[in-house]
Steps between C-alpha positions, in 0.01 A plus 500: 500500500415153372783246505552180302723203582657387172658154488698401193570131447756467224783277368834566668647610166286816504618608846742773391257644246215517753731643767605771255138573417413540869794739546387699197162565664669578835293244690576446869388223734624212282528136616661214306458128558625193318207260431716224347812467288319642192254750638514797736248736657534878516248696710462870548248757622379764257241776493202383293513806276859421399440131419386528137832589336721241667242222471448576130878484449520164679211368293658602169846365585439180691143374460609251235772348723438170674414513872452879490214633710404830664271490806334825612335535842349797683658618823263620771770645724866475593689542830680736489306693240645540154540875465447678169830618355558873513573672167768769471367849561589623151304222336183516705321732261574272204347190656136458411272256671344255251130554440254335268485800262847645544702186447463206252553263793278476806741300711325432830462138393715296260342368182536129585364560848209685339444211262487252789243712686278549199521130409389402848203738484402399146513121542175316563481299821226331708529780757437765234196309377361491854569876541318574173194310617501642854553857385204465262281383790611793716434745212153350443413547867628858478273570202193338659534700822635810320802493735804688361752370763410143409557578131839656583591188694413283200731701276788450744444120496471450124832413330417679175794742499760218473399349162464847346852589620609175336342601170657848504843387613496204260420733210775740608776235505352269233447213742227289337491249787424777749226635272344152472504456877343842551228424245428161659465648849290789373275267303444262790437790735251650252301171480502442876387852589223507236380153607491591872324829418241318286429255783436791736289674234277191477489430872425858606259588223307766696814668632628577151233769456668719764839503319578807297623428146868577425568708190829560323614863477808685379578582863520129585726440197735780611502366860587150378785633287649704789458204740679276255803725496492521882495117519822473295678773699403323824640175361825664386536668836445164671209653690236232568292737720444742209426204271208401724369857480522486122296180502224696668531800267499303177189310612514191274297259708166680580394567138566134406313369803210734423505378139459141620223594742305686231546209257357266762209742544444521125580872472728469198512872407636611834723189512662625179559842654675342798705280270616808305627656823700184572642498148591867526694432820692213336587705191612807692700300754692324226553808285619711791713208620689460171555876471629527860731199465639660182558837670672317785750349256390141559637289216717184456872539545601331171480724194309257275250425777453874564428558128244218497342633821471851354308365198278290727429798728404716204259237367343462846468878539328532161269210584389641839471853356270378221296307757475813716375718215255227400370488856467879509300487175269236648459714810414805290245295300332358811473841670319662204 
């Protein structure tokens, strides 16, 4: 059971309304503090899967009011433990646990918390640039020595999943700033990895002959699509361990590094094949991401924003679908 500490900072005039809202949702473990003569703080502990409804209600009613703020933090543990409330015997059969396909809301993580996590992973930073360069070096060494564990290690280092999550999530909620940040990080990562791969391709000219070319296949496209959906489910379940495993399965880094190495070597035909594998991974990850976010019921709380997001998500889905079919046509042409 994942818990969240919700702190509401609001004008004193909204006290009765917020107290009534808390009673409506039968929330226990509530603490109230006066910050000053005009503002008060209300804190309570809530199961993460029950946070969406009350936080959406607070957002709709009070977000326009001055000095209103909601702060959400994760709780690792409590002493004594917060026990899950028992449901009456006659109602047990009627209660269904939310799942990604059986419920429009996957509520293990609140939407704003999800946005903050994706934003952090999608934003470009000096550390991410260093990781892109280092992971490309590790992947190049793995290719030269034909060492699979080294290649797996490089995939775990490379921060390629984050910007793609930013693109998919941004398209789902119509957040253009998040999309721009994801594109920027993805573009910089692309250039850094190709450049590092090309340097190794030039420096280790003889070693390139021992590397087997990488060819795009329908199996790889299917694997990328499935891995993309798994990445979003791991994110929604707040499961970082599974997200690392997905980074290995989707295999974004090695094809791009190999593309750079083959470009440096002058083998442009095989470099194109490796680039197609990279592009296929990006397309499938984003397409599966948008579809999974949609099935999970991720959308803005306000009605007009939700309508705008739905249109944006449809456009993005059509774009990535067209790109996927185009890529499959290129693959079919090249394999003939």
